[in-house]
N, C-alpha and C positions, 0 to 999 in steps of 0.2 A: 504494499499499501503506499511504497514511497511518492506515487504520482499524486494521489490524493490527498495526501497530508500535506505536500507543497500547495496545492491548488485548495486546501482548508486557511494556512497559511497565507496566503496571497488576500483571500476572501474576507478575512477578519480587519485589512487595512481598507478595504473596500466594499462594505456591507452592502447588499443589495435587496429589493423587493421583490419577492416571486408569489406569485399566485398561482392556487390550487384549487382547481373548480370542485373536486371531488373531497369537499369539504366533511362530510360524515364517514369516510372510509378510513376504516382504523390505522392500517398502514400508514396512510397518508399523514394523519393525526401525530403518529408517531416520530415520521419523519420533519413534519414542522416543528414539533417538540425539539427534537434535535438540532435543527439549522435555527432554530434561535436561540438554543442554549450555549451554541458554539459560535454566537455572535456571528454569523456568518450573513445574517442581515434579518429583514422583516418578514415574515410570512404573512399570507392573506388567505384564508378561507374561504370561500363560496358555497353558500347554501342557507338550509333553514337556520336561525340561530339557533333555537328550542333544542333542535334535533343534534346538531354539533355538538351542545354541551352536554346533552345526555349521551352522548359517544364520548366525548372525553371521559365525562364521570364514571362510564365503566370501564374503562382505561385506566383509571383514577389518576389522570394527564391533565396538569396546567393548562391554560391557555393563556397565562399570564404574557404579555409580549406579543402576543397572535391579532390580528385584526379577523374579525369576521363582517361580510358582507351580504345579506340576502338581496340578490339582482331584482327580485321583483319587488321590492321596497326600496329600493337604491333611490338615493336622490338625483341620479346620475341616468336613470334608465332612460327618461324622456331624450337627453341630448344623444345619448349611444344608440337610440333609435335611427335619431335623425340621422345619423352619420350613417348609418346600414344603410336605412333607406335609400341614399345618396348613393354610397358605394355598390347596390344592389339594383338600380333602377332599369338599367339594361337588361336586366334581367325579369323585370316586371313586379319587383315587390314593390307592394304596398304597405302604408303607414301600420295597419293589423299584423301583416306578417311580421314587420320588421319588430314591432314589439315582441311578439311571440317569440321570435327567435331570442334577442335580448335577455328574454327571462331564463333562457336556457346556461347554465353557470358556463360551460365551454365558450358561446358567443360571447358573455360578457366580461370574461376572462381575457381575449383575444382582444375585445376593443380596451380595456384596460390598459394592456401594453401597448397599443397601437394609440391610444391618447394619452401615452405617457405618465399614467396613473400607476405602474408596475414595471418593473424593469425586465420582467421573464414568466414563461407560462410552464407548468408542469402537468401533466394530466394523462390518464390512461389506464391505471392501476386497477380499475373497473368496468374501463370503456373499451369500446375496439377503437382501432386507431382511424377508422373513418370518422367518429362522432368528434374525435380531436381534430382531426386534418382539416377536416371540412370547414369550420369556421378560419382556421388559420389562415387558409387560400383564399377565402375570401374577405378576410379583414386585413390582417397581416401583410399578405404578399407576396411575392417574391423581391428579392433585392435587385437593384439594377444590375444587369449585365448577365443575368440568370437568365435562363430559359426553362427551370425545371428545379425542382427542389429534391433532394437525395438525403442521405442519411450515414453516419460513419459510427465503427466501432471503437472505442480506446480498450486495448487489451494492454494489461502491465503482466510479463512472467518472471519467475524468480531468475530467470538467467540473463543477467543485467548487457551480456553483449548484444541481445538483438535491441532494434529498434534504437531508441533514445535511452540509457539505463534501464532497458528492458520493458519499455513503455514504446507502442507504438498504432496506429490509427487503421483501422480497415474497412472499405466503402467500397461500394455501397451495400449494404449489409440487411436493407429494410425497405427500401421504396420502390426502382425500379427494375422491374424484372428483366426487361431485353434493350439496356441502353444503347442508343445511338450513338455513333463518333461524336457526337457535337454534345451532348448528354456524358460519355466518360469523360471529355475536355473538362466538362462544368463541374463534375464530382472531384476530377483530378487537382484541380483550380482551389476548389469549396475545400477539399481537404487538406491542401497547402493550407492555406490559410487558417483552418484549424488549427492545426499542428502548431502553428508559428504562434496562436494565442493560448494554445493551453501548455505548450513545452518550451516556448521560448527559446527556438531553435532554427536553424533553417530547414526546411521541409527538403527529405531526400524523397522522391515519389517514385513507385515503382510500378507501370503497369503492367499488370498480370497474364502470364496465359501459357500454355503449354510448350511454348517455344521459347529460344532464346535470340533476338537478333536472327531472324530469317532460318536458324536451323530445323524448321518445318514449316511448308509453303499453306498456308490455308486461310479462309477467310477470316475467320475469330481471332488469329495473331494479326492479320493484316490490320484489321480492324483497332487492335491495341497500337500496332505501330503508326497508325493515322492519325490516333485520339492524341496520343504522344505529340506529335508535332501541330496539332491546334490548342494542347494545352499548354504548351512553350509560347504560344503568340498570346493567348489571353490572359497568361500569368504576366509577362509584357506587358500587354495593354491595360494590367489592374494594380502595376507595381507591386508583384509581389516577388520577391527576392527566393527563387527556390531552384531544385534541381528535377528535371523529368526523365525518365529514360524505358524502353520498351520497344518492344515487349520482351518482359523478361519470365523465366520460371525463378518460383520460389527459393529454390535454393540460390539462385544467381542472385536473387534481390537482397538475400540476408545473411549469407556466409561467406565470408571473405574468401577462404580459401577456393570455395567452386567459384566466387566472382574473380578469383585472379586468373583463373584457366580459360574460363568463357569469356569476361568481357575484363580484361587486366587495365588499371588505370581509369576507371570510371568512377562519377561525382556520387553515383547510385547504388551500382551492383556491389552486394554483399555489405553495403550500407543504407539499406531503406527505414526510413521511419514512418511512409506510408504507402500502404499498400493498395493499389486499386483495381478491384474484380472485372473480369469481363462481363458480368452477369450476377444479378441475383441468385441464382442457384449455386453458384459456385461462392459467392461471397458469404452468404448466410450458412452452409455448411460449413468454410474453412472457421470462420469465428467462434462458432459453437466446440467444433473438433479440438480447437487450441484451448478454448475456456475448460472443456471438462478433460481433456488428455493430458493438458499441461497446469490443471490447475490455477486457471489463468484468472485475476480480477478483472471482470468485463464490465464497460460502463457505457449504458446507450441504450438504443441507438439514440445519435446526437441529426438532428435535423439540421440540412445544409440548406445554403443558399434562399434563406428566408431575409427579412428586412430588419427582423426581431428575434431576440432568443426564445424559441418554444423548443419542448423537446416531449416525445410519446415514449412512457411507457409500458413495458411489458404489462398483461394481466396477470402475469406470476410472476413479478417483481418482488422482493424482501423490502423491509425499513431501509436496510443498508445500500440496497438499490437505488433507492427512493433518492436519498440521500445525497449519492454519489452524482446522482444527474440532477437534482437541484442546485449541487455545488458546479457542476459544469456549468450550467446554465447560468447561474449568476456570474461565475468568472467569465463568459460569454459577455453579458451585459459589460463588466467592468472593462475588458480591454476594448470593447465598443465603445466605450465612453472615453479611454485612453487613446483611442485611434485619432 
């Protein structure tokens, strides 16, 4: 837990406001309490105040320092609905629909972030991803220059020879099933920015395949090669100082001895700290295999390409999983403020 320990240390100097739409979920309540107790920021729980207090009492958990907002009773509801109606006018949304949407915690929370009343949002412990992401894409939307959102996992393994002192980023592991060349370039660049934010390092991004620099001829390998070229161009346009290489096999990306034989004197080979997979099938399978077989700490999925920090939890998440994800969300907000 070297990585998350450094995140917590940084956040204690730059606390942030994180909104939790699932205010009555026991794991969320416990994570919010820990977030507050660690002095990482100010948690904001959404939902019926009475139900939230009862849920906290059942856990013998103090709500001191934790703000509670019921969207249906909020003085901001009318203003938020006006903004939402304007955003969705082209889709035919009328006032009654806007009010109905903003009474829902995920919509209200997304609007809080969009209106700068919170610095980030974390949800999904008890809801499917679509319920979390739909309001995010409608209200917060994509960051300038990005054509799609993606996700990234942070994995920390015991062996510090890999990645950056054992920490590395893997993408996309949760959003785009079969990314195009353009989407792969976006994934690579956004993951590079995230690596710089979270680890404070120069990103070394490996575009993965079953081939290393033409060792096999196949459309999938050629797609990763083309995505590498485009990622370099987009990184330069967005002033991201990073190294990109592809296509690379995993061993050539991570193991210096193998890299020295396959691709000597390369900035990424054998030293990669960001791994970009050709599709969701390989990315999701790979990160879970590493997590379980190497007993690695896995944090995420972390959403990328959005204007503001929002992250979607797995419904199987534990309280430590939520705390880690919330810490990452808050750090994303803190580093964005400093940029």
